[in-house]
N, C-alpha and C positions, 0 to 999 in steps of 0.2 A: 503493499500500501504506500503511495508517494508519499502519503503526510507522516507517517512512519518512520519511512526512510530518511525524511529530512528530519524528523524531532532526533532521532537515532544519532545520526550522522553529528547536528550539530550540537549535540552531548558530549561526542567525543572531540569534537573541535573546543569545548569546557564551555560552550553556549546553551544555556536553558531555555530553550522558545519557547513561549505560552500556546497554548492550542489557539489563539485570534492569532497570533504572529506565523504560525505556521499555516493556517488557512490563508491569510494574507497571501502570504507564499506562493502557496498551491495558486490561489488565483491569480495571480502574476503571472504563471505559466500560463494557466486558462487564456488571459487576455491576450499573451503572445501568441500562442497559438492560432488564435480570432483573427487577429492582426496580419500573422506569417501568412493565412490565405490569400492576402491583398498583395502584401509585400513582402519582399525575402528581409526578414528580422535575421533569421538564424537558421542554420542547417541541419540543427538540433532538435529532431522531430520525436525519438521515442521520451516518453515521460519519466523514466529512470533515470536516463541521461541527462536531459534536462535539469532533474533535481540536483544532480550529482555535478555538474558541468556548469552551469548558470547557478545555483543556489549556496552549494555547497564550497565551489571553488572560490565563490566570491568572500563567504562568511570565513573562508579559512585563514584571511589575513586580520581578522579584529584583533587580534591580540597585539599586533604590531603599530596599533592606529594610535596617534598623537593628537593632542590638541582638539578644537574645537570647531576650525575651520578645516574642510577637507574636500579637494577638489579631485575628480576623476575624469579624467584626460583620455578623450576615444572612447567614451562612454558607451558608443554604439546603441543596441538595446536597454540600455542602463542596469548594465553589470560591470563592475561589483556595485557601484554605485546606490541602487535602489535596495537591495538587500540589507546592506551595511546601514543604509538610513534611518529602514524600518528597525533595525535593533539598538541604533543610537540614536534614540530621539532629543537629546542634550545636544546633538552635535548639529552642524549648518554644511550641508554638501552641495559643492557645485558639479553636476555634471556637463561636462563641455565634450562636444563633437562638432565635425565639419559638414556633416550629413544632415540637413535639414529633417528629412524624411523620417530617420530614426527618431529625431527628438521628438516627432509630433507624437511618437507612442511614448517616449516616455514621459513627456508632461502628460498624457492621458493616465498612464501607469502611476504617477504620483498622484493627480489625483483619487484614482481607483484605491490606492492604499493610504489615502488622507494623509498625507507627507505632506506637512507644512514647512519642513527643514530642509526642502530641495529647491532649487533653484536650477535653470535647465537654460544653458548657453550655447549659442549658434555661432562658434568659431572655430579656429585654426589657433591651437595653443600656442604658437610661438607670436601671433600679433594679438592676443587675448591682455588687456591690461585691466585689472581688477582694481578696484578702489582698496580693497585691501589684501593683501597676501595671505596664501592659505598656511597652517602648521602641518598639512602633509599631503602631499599630491602622489595621488596614486595611478598605475594604468598595466593592464595587460594586453593592451593593444597597438601600442606605440614603435613596437620594433625595435631594434638594436638598443640597447642601453645609453650608448653614447648620443644617439638622436633624442629619446626621453631626455635627457638632461641637458643639451642646447637647446631645445623646443619649449622645455618646461622649466628649468632651473631658476627663471625669474619670477615665477607663481609661488614660489617659497617663500617665505617666511625665514629673517636669522633664527638659526637654532632648531627648523622646521628639517623635514626627512621627505625626499623623492623617495615612493617606494613602488618597483618595476615588478611586477608577476611576473613570473617565467616558467619555461617549463624545464628542460634539462639546465643543470648548472653553466651559467655562462661565461665561464672561462676567461674566454678570449676577448670576450665584450667588455667585463669591468677591469680590465687590463688597459683599456684604451678611453679613460674616462677624459671629459675638458678639464683643462687648467681650471682650479680653483675646487674641484669637487673630489671625495672620495669615498671609498665603499665603508658604512659603518658597519655592514654586517651583512652574510648572505643566509637565509634562513632557509632549511629544508621543510616543505609544508607535506602534510599529509591529510589527504583529504579524501576523507572516509569514502567506500567504494571506487576509487578512481587508482586504476592500474596503470601510473602514467606519473612520470616526476613533476614536479613542483617545486619551485625555488621561488623565494622572495627575496630582490637584491634592496636593502635599505643604502641610501647616499646621503650625504651631507656634505656641507661646506668645508673644506680644507681644516679651517680656523676652527670650526666646532669641535666641541668635547663629546668623544664615543659615548 
């Protein structure tokens, strides 16, 4: 049962989802399926895979978030931003993407989930200049780590973190960071039900304490 798979998986990640939160997240997948009939939002159609690769994969970085202003760059259909916003109602999430049609769904989904802590921004990350920078800037869809830092570093406040969600350990990528940045840590993520490697690269400014 998808809801049981979600609740049990979240518990393994150290998250105690309420029945309402679980129902909302499964409802998010229902909305995704409905919209996917009209526009291509995701290639993952099987429900158990959606729970694992969309919801649990998103929630797997919960323990590494910091601060109250968080940006999800290249959010696509809203992952990982929407699930994380749901379980962190006290934080503000800005979901950024350059593809307008996907953000139409994200705006709908945020209303569907009654998330008043979500802002949707249609922009390329490198061109976006927010009034206030973010404590945490995350992405699972920006490509090489060097590009992520190059395009998104200006969004991160002093002492903040860039969080790059990757598959296999990105050894060569993290050796080529732009000047002024360093790797604070590389975390191996264990996503329940997923038989694939996942890593989280935490990046900070060179002068920041780790």
